[in-house]
N, C-alpha and C positions, 0 to 999 in steps of 0.2 A: 802090369804096366800102366802107370798113372797116365790118363790122356792129357795133352797139352793144347789149349785153345788159344788161338792167336787173337787177342784184342784188336778190334778195328781202329780204336783209338791210337794205339801204339803203332800200326801199320800207317795210319794217315801221318803220324809224326816222322817216321823214316822216310816216306815218300817226299815230304816237305823238305826234310833236311838234304836228301840227295837231290831234289830239283833245285833248291837255293844254294847248295854248295857250302853251306855253314849253318851252325847251330844258331847263331846271332840272328841271321836273316830270317830262318825258319821260326824262331821265338817270335819275331815281329809279325810274321804272316799268320801265325797261329793265335795272336794276342796273349802270349804266355811269356814265360821267363826262360832264359837260356839254361838255368839249372834243372827246370821241370823237364824241357825238352831232352836234355842229357839223361836225366834219369828214366824218361820213358824208353830211350833208345837202349840204355843199359838193360832195362827190364825186358826188352825184347830180346836183345842178346842172349840174355840168360835163358829164356824160353827156347831160342833156337840152338843154345848150346855152343855157340861160335861167334866169332867177331862179324859183324856186318858192315861196319864203316870204318874206312882208313883215315885216321886222323892226322897222320903224319904229312900229308900235303898241304899246301896253302888253302887249297879247297877240298873239303871233305869229300872222299871218293868211295863208292860201295866196293867191297871185296867181292869175290867170285860168288861166294855164298849170299852176299848182300844183293847181288844183282838178281839171283833166282828169288830172294824174298821179294824184291822190289816188283818183279814181273807179276807174282802171285798177288802181292799187295794192291796193286792197282787193279787188277780183275777183280778182287774182292770188294774193293770200295766201289767200284763202277757197279757191280752186281748189287750191292747194299742200296745204292741210290736208284738204281733200276727198280728193285723191289718195292721201294717205298713209293716210286712214281706209280708202278702198278696198281699198288693197294690203295693209292689215292685216286685211282681211275684216270690218271693223267696220260698214261701211254700203255699201248699194248705190246710193244717191242721197241728194241734199240738196235740200229744199224751203226756199225763203226765203220767208217771209210777212210782209207788212206790212198792220198793223191801225190804225185810228184808236183812241184811248184808250178811248172808250166802248164799244168791242166786246171789250176785253181783260177779261173778267169773265163770270162766269155761264155762260151756254149755249155761248158761244164757247170758253172754258177747257175745259168739259167735253168739247165737240166735239174739240178740238185733243188732250186727253189720250187720248181713245178711239182717235184716228188713230194716236198714238204707239204705243199698246199692240198695235194690229193690225199695225203695220208696225215693229217693232223695228229693223230694219237700214236704215230711212229717217231720215236726220237733219234734223229739223224746227228751223228757226231764225226765231223770231218777232221782229220789230220792231214797236214802237208809235210813234205819233207824228202830227203834223198831216198832213192829206191832202195838201197842196202838197209837203211834204218826201218822204212816201211816193212821190208821183208822180215826183219828181225821181229817187230812188234807183231806182225801176223803169225809167224812161227811161236810166239810166245803166247798167243791166244788174246792179244790186246786189240786186234782188228779182225773183223769180220769178212772185209772185202778190201781188195787193194787193185790199184792199177801201178804196174811198175815198169821201168825200162830195163832191158838186159841185152846180154848176148844172145843171139838167135840160137833158139834150142836148149838154152841153159835149165828152163823150168816150165813144165807144162801148165797151161791155164785153161780157162773155159773159154778164152777167145785171145787172139793175138793178130798183130798186123805189124808190117815192116816200119821202122822208125825212120823217116825221111830227115838226114841231116845236112845243113848247109854251113859252110866257111863264111864267117862274117867278120868285118872289120869296121872301125870307126867311119861313119859317113864323110867327115870333114877331117879326120886325121888319121890317115891309113898307116898301118905298121907293117904290112907285108913286105914292104921294100927295105926295111931296116935289116941290119946284120950286127948281130944275131936276131932273129925273129922273135918278138916278145910274145909270149902266149898267156892269155887268160883262162883259168881253168879251175875246175873243182878240186877239192883235195886229193891227195892220193889215194887211190882205189876207186877215185870217183869215176863216173861215165865219162867216156870220149877222151880222157886224159892221155892214154896211152896210144890211142888212134891218132891224135894231133901231132904228137912227137914222133911216131913212126912215118907219118905222111911228110913231115917237113924234113925228117932225115933221109926220107927217100928221095928228096929233091936234091940232097948233097947240101943243104942249108943248115946253118948252127941257129940254135934256139936257146931261149932262157924263159924261165917261168917269172912272169913281172907281176902278176896278180892272182891270188888264190881266194876263192870264197866258196862256202857250202850253201850260199843263197843265189837263187836265180837272178833275183833282182841286182845282185852285187856283180855278177857276171855281165848282166847286160849294161849296167851302168858304166863299168870299167872299159868295155869294149867301145860303147858310144864315145867316151872322153878320150880315146886313142891311146889306152894303156897296152893294147895288144890285140891279137885276132883270137878267134875262138870257133867252137864247133857247137851249134844249138839246133834244135828241132825248128821246122819252119813256123810253128805256132808261136815261138818264143822270140821272134825276131821283129824289131819295131823299125819305125822310119829313121830312126837315128843310127841305123846300121847300114852298111854296104855288104851286098853278098858277093863274094869273090867268085868269079866264074872260072871256068877252065884256062884262062889265059895264063893264070899264074902257075898252072901244072899241078895244083893240088888236087889228090885223088879224091873221089867221092867215097863216103864211108857207108857201107850197106851191111854192117854186121850187128845192127842192132834191131831190136823189136820192142813192142810195147804189149805188155800180157795183162789180162785180168784173171785175178785168182779169188776163188772162195771155196770153202768145203763142201763136199758132196752133201753133208747134212745141214747146210746152211738154212736159216729161216727163209720162209717164203719172201718175205719182203727183200731180204738181201739178194735173193735170187732175181727178183722183179727188177730191182735197182741195176744189178749186174746186166741185164737184158738191155736196159735203157743206155747203159754205159757203152755196150757193144756198138750201138749206133754211132757214138762219138768216133770210134775207131774207124768206121767204115767212111767217115767224112773226109 
């Protein structure tokens, strides 16, 4: 059987197309032509023996096989860059860290900056996003270390602590008295969404989704402007929010926890950073 090798240039091309959602935008980013980009993707599909991109939608989307190839492609491209850096003597290792949006500020940023200064030859790559996306990237081998939020006892980690959640409303334009109660929330399957709905229904109140965002800053801004109430960890609450106390009958939510995950065989620097992050959870 003839061996087939995946050219890194072809892999870089399909990653760019998937990230941009179109061949035209990818061509511009790659300083190439649309026809050249299309040819490279077709060549990669010939090597893979199946279609990798679905072109029938307005935005180009990966097929199931394409998702698999993209996961490996990102890792292979990252390893290639890491190898070049190592050979150039610029780095000794890479630590790929994933964090929820509400951790990307204050104490966490200070800790990561100190880690960078202490280990100048360690390449620290930080990705922020929703916990479910971070879990997926971790399982695909794209991240070495993650902090995620989950329902208690969903997944074992190297450290965990309860997640304190608070009901919040706009400081100057409260929504809790409206009927139906407007809710600002993350997308379906996002954390806290079902908990909010259940708690409001338990009060016998009607509700409606007034604002949905996958961005923490979007949730924060919408609540601050009086679009509705929401449920967030204490670290994500600002002076533009009003914390709703027990006067309104809203039940406390204690079903969530924060977990740190890394593989047992993780690099020593990954384990060192994990130990430092554990300190944040104790605060």
